[in-house]
C-alpha positions as CSV (number, residue, x, y, z in Angstrom):
1,M,-18.3,-0.2,-6.1
2,N,-16.9,-2.8,-3.7
3,L,-15.2,-1.9,-0.5
4,I,-11.7,-2.7,-1.6
5,L,-11.9,-0.4,-4.7
6,A,-13.5,2.3,-2.6
7,L,-10.7,2.2,0.0
8,Q,-8.0,2.1,-2.7
9,Q,-9.5,5.1,-4.5
10,K,-9.8,7.0,-1.2
11,V,-6.2,6.3,-0.2
12,A,-4.9,7.1,-3.7
13,S,-6.7,10.5,-3.6
14,L,-5.2,11.3,-0.1
15,T,-1.8,10.3,-1.3
16,K,-1.8,12.2,-4.6
17,P,-0.6,15.6,-3.2
18,A,2.4,13.9,-1.5
19,I,3.3,12.1,-4.8
20,A,3.0,15.3,-6.8
21,S,5.2,17.2,-4.3
22,T,7.7,14.3,-4.4
23,V,8.0,14.4,-8.2
24,D,8.5,18.1,-8.1
25,S,11.4,17.8,-5.6
26,L,12.8,14.8,-7.5
27,L,13.1,16.8,-10.7
28,D,15.2,19.4,-8.9
29,E,18.0,16.8,-8.5
30,G,21.1,16.8,-10.7
31,F,20.0,14.0,-13.1
32,F,17.1,16.1,-14.5
33,P,16.5,16.9,-17.3
34,C,16.8,13.3,-18.3
35,E,15.9,11.2,-21.4
36,L,14.1,8.4,-19.4
37,L,12.3,8.5,-16.1
38,N,11.9,5.0,-14.5
39,V,9.1,4.6,-11.9
40,A,7.9,1.4,-10.1
41,D,4.8,0.5,-8.2
42,L,5.4,-2.4,-5.8
43,G,2.4,-4.4,-4.8
44,C,0.3,-2.9,-7.6
45,A,-2.6,-5.4,-7.4
46,S,-5.2,-4.6,-10.1
47,G,-6.9,-1.5,-8.6
48,P,-7.3,2.2,-9.4
49,S,-4.3,3.3,-7.3
50,V,-2.0,2.4,-10.2
51,V,-3.7,4.8,-12.6
52,T,-3.7,7.6,-10.0
53,F,-0.1,7.1,-9.2
54,M,1.1,7.0,-12.9
55,S,-1.2,9.9,-13.9
56,T,0.1,12.1,-11.0
57,V,3.7,11.4,-12.0
58,I,3.2,12.2,-15.7
59,E,1.2,15.4,-15.1
60,S,3.7,16.6,-12.5
61,V,6.5,16.1,-14.9
62,Q,4.6,17.8,-17.7
63,E,4.0,20.8,-15.5
64,K,7.7,20.9,-14.4
65,C,9.0,20.6,-18.0
66,A,6.6,23.3,-19.2
67,H,7.8,25.7,-16.5
68,S,11.5,24.9,-17.2
69,S,11.1,24.9,-21.0
70,C,12.8,21.5,-21.3
71,P,11.7,18.4,-23.3
72,L,9.6,15.7,-21.6
73,P,11.5,12.5,-20.8
74,E,10.2,9.1,-21.8
75,F,8.4,7.2,-19.1
76,Q,9.0,3.6,-18.1
77,S,6.6,2.2,-15.5
78,Y,7.2,-1.1,-13.8
79,L,4.1,-2.7,-12.2
80,N,5.1,-5.3,-9.7
81,D,3.2,-7.9,-7.7
82,L,3.4,-11.6,-7.0
83,P,3.1,-13.9,-10.0
84,G,-0.4,-14.9,-8.9
85,N,-1.7,-11.3,-9.3
86,D,-4.3,-10.7,-12.0
87,F,-2.1,-8.9,-14.4
88,N,-4.6,-9.4,-17.3
89,T,-7.3,-7.4,-15.4
90,L,-4.7,-4.8,-14.5
91,F,-3.5,-4.2,-18.1
92,N,-7.1,-4.3,-19.4
93,S,-8.0,-1.5,-16.9
94,L,-5.2,0.6,-18.2
95,S,-6.6,1.0,-21.7
96,N,-8.2,4.4,-21.0
97,F,-5.0,5.5,-19.3
98,S,-3.0,4.6,-22.4
99,R,-5.3,6.5,-24.7
100,S,-5.1,9.6,-22.4
101,Y,-1.4,9.8,-22.8
102,E,-0.9,8.2,-26.3
103,S,0.9,11.4,-27.4
104,L,3.7,10.6,-24.9
105,S,6.5,8.0,-24.9
106,C,5.1,6.0,-22.0
107,F,5.9,2.3,-21.6
108,I,4.3,0.0,-19.1
109,M,5.8,-3.3,-18.1
110,G,4.6,-6.0,-15.6
111,A,7.3,-7.1,-13.2
112,S,6.2,-10.1,-11.3
113,G,8.1,-11.4,-8.3
114,S,8.6,-11.1,-4.6
115,F,10.2,-7.9,-3.4
116,H,12.0,-9.5,-0.5
117,G,14.8,-9.4,-3.0
118,R,16.1,-7.5,-6.0
119,L,13.6,-6.8,-8.8
120,F,15.5,-4.3,-11.0
121,P,19.1,-3.6,-12.1
122,R,21.3,-1.4,-9.9
123,N,20.9,2.4,-10.0
124,C,18.0,2.5,-12.5
125,V,14.8,3.5,-10.7
126,H,14.1,7.2,-10.0
127,L,10.8,6.8,-8.1
128,T,9.2,3.9,-6.3
129,H,5.7,3.7,-4.8
130,S,4.2,1.1,-2.5
131,S,0.8,1.2,-0.9
132,Y,0.1,-1.1,2.0
133,S,2.7,-3.6,0.8
134,V,5.6,-2.7,3.0
135,H,7.1,-6.2,3.0
136,W,10.2,-4.7,1.4
137,L,13.9,-4.8,2.2
138,S,15.3,-1.3,2.2
139,Q,18.8,-2.5,1.2
140,S,17.3,-4.1,-2.0
141,R,15.4,-1.0,-2.9
142,C,18.5,1.1,-2.2
143,E,20.5,-0.9,-4.7
144,E,17.9,-0.5,-7.4
145,M,17.4,3.3,-7.0
146,V,19.5,6.1,-8.4
147,D,21.2,8.4,-5.9
148,D,18.7,10.9,-4.5
149,G,15.8,8.7,-5.9
150,R,12.5,8.7,-4.0
151,L,10.5,6.0,-2.3
152,V,6.9,6.8,-1.4
153,L,5.3,4.4,1.1
154,V,1.8,4.2,2.5
155,L,1.5,1.9,5.5
156,H,-0.7,1.1,8.4
157,G,0.2,3.1,11.5
158,R,-1.1,4.5,14.7
159,K,-1.4,8.0,16.3
160,D,-0.8,7.0,19.9
161,K,2.6,6.1,21.3
162,D,1.1,3.4,23.4
163,F,0.5,0.3,21.1
164,A,-2.0,-1.1,23.6
165,S,-4.3,1.9,23.0
166,L,-5.2,0.5,19.5
167,D,-6.6,3.9,18.4
168,S,-7.6,2.4,15.0
169,L,-9.4,-0.7,13.8
170,D,-7.5,-3.8,14.8
171,M,-8.6,-6.3,12.0
172,W,-6.3,-9.1,13.2
173,G,-7.7,-8.6,16.7
174,K,-11.3,-8.9,15.5
175,L,-10.4,-11.9,13.4
176,G,-8.9,-13.5,16.6
177,E,-12.2,-12.9,18.4
178,A,-14.1,-14.6,15.5
179,I,-11.7,-17.6,15.6
180,A,-12.0,-17.9,19.4
181,D,-15.8,-17.9,19.1
182,L,-15.6,-20.8,16.5
183,V,-13.3,-22.7,18.9
184,S,-15.8,-22.3,21.7
185,E,-18.5,-23.6,19.4
186,G,-16.5,-26.6,18.4
187,F,-15.8,-25.7,14.8
188,I,-12.1,-25.3,15.3
189,A,-9.8,-27.4,17.5
190,E,-8.3,-25.4,20.3
191,E,-4.8,-26.6,19.5
192,K,-5.0,-25.0,16.1
193,L,-5.8,-21.7,17.7
194,D,-2.9,-22.1,20.1
195,A,-0.5,-22.8,17.2
196,L,-1.6,-19.8,15.2
197,N,0.8,-16.9,15.7
198,V,0.6,-13.9,13.4
199,P,3.1,-11.1,14.4
200,Y,1.5,-7.8,13.6
201,Y,2.7,-4.4,14.6
202,T,1.7,-0.9,13.4
203,A,4.4,1.7,13.9
204,F,4.1,5.2,15.5
205,S,5.7,7.9,13.3
206,E,8.6,8.4,15.6
207,E,9.3,4.7,15.7
208,F,9.4,4.7,11.9
209,Q,11.8,7.6,11.9
210,G,14.1,5.7,14.2
211,I,14.1,2.6,12.0
212,V,15.0,4.6,8.9
213,D,17.8,6.5,10.7
214,E,19.3,3.3,12.0
215,E,19.3,1.5,8.7
216,G,20.9,4.5,7.0
217,S,20.1,3.9,3.3
218,F,17.4,6.6,3.1
219,R,16.5,9.9,4.7
220,I,12.9,10.9,5.5
221,K,11.8,13.9,3.4
222,H,8.1,14.0,4.3
223,M,5.8,12.1,6.7
224,E,2.2,12.6,7.5
225,T,-0.7,10.7,9.1
226,I,-4.0,10.2,7.4
227,E,-7.3,8.7,8.6
228,V,-9.5,6.5,6.4
229,E,-12.9,5.2,7.4
230,A,-12.3,1.5,7.8
231,G,-15.9,0.6,7.1
232,G,-15.8,2.2,3.6
233,T,-17.2,5.5,2.3
234,T,-20.5,4.2,0.9
235,P,-23.7,5.4,2.6
236,D,-24.7,1.9,3.7
237,K,-26.6,2.4,7.0
238,D,-26.9,-1.4,7.6
239,L,-23.9,-1.9,9.8
240,H,-23.8,-5.6,9.4
241,S,-23.9,-5.2,5.6
242,R,-20.8,-3.0,6.0
243,G,-19.4,-5.6,8.3
244,R,-19.8,-8.2,5.5
245,K,-18.0,-6.0,3.0
246,M,-15.2,-5.4,5.5
247,A,-14.9,-9.2,6.1
248,R,-14.6,-9.8,2.4
249,H,-11.8,-7.2,2.3
250,A,-10.1,-8.8,5.2
251,R,-10.2,-12.2,3.6
252,S,-8.4,-10.8,0.6
253,Y,-5.2,-10.2,2.6
254,T,-5.6,-12.5,5.6
255,G,-7.2,-15.5,4.0
256,S,-4.1,-17.3,2.7
257,V,-2.5,-17.3,6.2
258,I,-5.7,-18.4,8.0
259,S,-6.6,-21.2,5.5
260,H,-3.1,-22.6,5.8
261,H,-3.3,-22.9,9.6
262,L,-7.0,-23.6,10.1
263,G,-8.1,-25.3,6.9
264,E,-10.1,-24.2,3.9
265,E,-13.3,-25.8,5.3
266,I,-13.7,-23.1,8.0
267,M,-13.2,-20.1,5.8
268,D,-16.8,-19.4,4.7
269,K,-18.1,-19.7,8.2
270,L,-15.3,-17.5,9.6
271,Y,-15.4,-14.7,7.0
272,G,-19.0,-15.1,5.8
273,E,-20.8,-15.5,9.2
274,K,-18.8,-14.8,12.3
275,L,-16.5,-12.0,11.4
276,P,-19.2,-9.8,9.7
277,I,-21.2,-9.8,13.0
278,I,-18.2,-8.8,15.1
279,L,-17.3,-6.1,12.7
280,G,-20.9,-4.8,12.4
281,D,-21.1,-4.6,16.2
282,D,-17.8,-2.7,16.2
283,L,-19.1,-0.2,13.7
284,A,-21.9,0.6,16.1
285,N,-19.4,1.7,18.7
286,E,-19.2,5.5,18.2
287,S,-15.8,5.7,20.0
288,R,-14.2,3.4,17.5
289,G,-11.2,5.1,15.8
290,M,-10.7,5.6,12.1
291,G,-8.2,3.6,10.2
292,V,-4.8,5.3,10.6
293,S,-2.1,5.3,7.8
294,I,1.2,6.9,7.4
295,I,2.5,8.4,4.2
296,V,6.3,8.5,4.1
297,V,8.6,9.9,1.4
298,L,12.2,8.6,1.6
299,K,15.2,9.9,-0.3
300,K,18.1,7.6,-1.1
301,H,21.1,8.7,0.8
302,A,23.8,9.6,-1.8
303,P,27.3,9.1,-0.5
304,L,29.5,12.2,-0.5
305,T,32.0,12.4,-3.3
306,Q,35.6,13.1,-2.5
């Protein structure tokens, strides 16, 4: 199993209890029982987290309905990512999922597009999930969600209040080291490095609380910090082999930015040679922190009726 899939499955497993609890609390709201439950996964990619998310939602609803002696709603799942996402692979991977729930009214729809803007009609989505894709505008999500709807986010964070402490793996920092080495070796012009600016900030939980409170569209219902081994969960004792896997993972989400600024011709040397060595050496550092993530459950703030 490659590193990306292993990390996705690990995070999906750690997030599952929060999703189940969120669904349970969501179904205590006034709109339930309902005939249709709309859920959305933003930044779904094509990995296993989609199946875990949708399965958790359905099974939680089944349990709630059995306990309340009410009929199951129909399920409409919107899977969103950019138009370049491999939706063919995604939907092919859902064949086993569809067979598992073929007795239910469960509909799955691809919804391509950037979520810097609106994706869905107003007041239609009950539950939205987004894992490591927090390039969202809360006002847009607020318009799309029903009153008291839930938004579950998984995002990179940190445990220490001091950002300079970097208590988890700083991939962008390691990438910067690798680029600086290639500049000193003459493979990249120094002015290209000087012109490369990638703003990157991981929030502390209290900072995130303040941002949500200030914006006002949502209220935080649950927040927890989890740790994930950044080098993967496979028992590969070759640290530089793990470094190569991590570099391939990093290329999947940093490559488009780097190639745009530095040129495609440097990519293989950067991600295939230099970065794996730096990451392998970092893995040997026993004091290196785990990857820190924050799971946040937000509830849409419903205005008080007169």
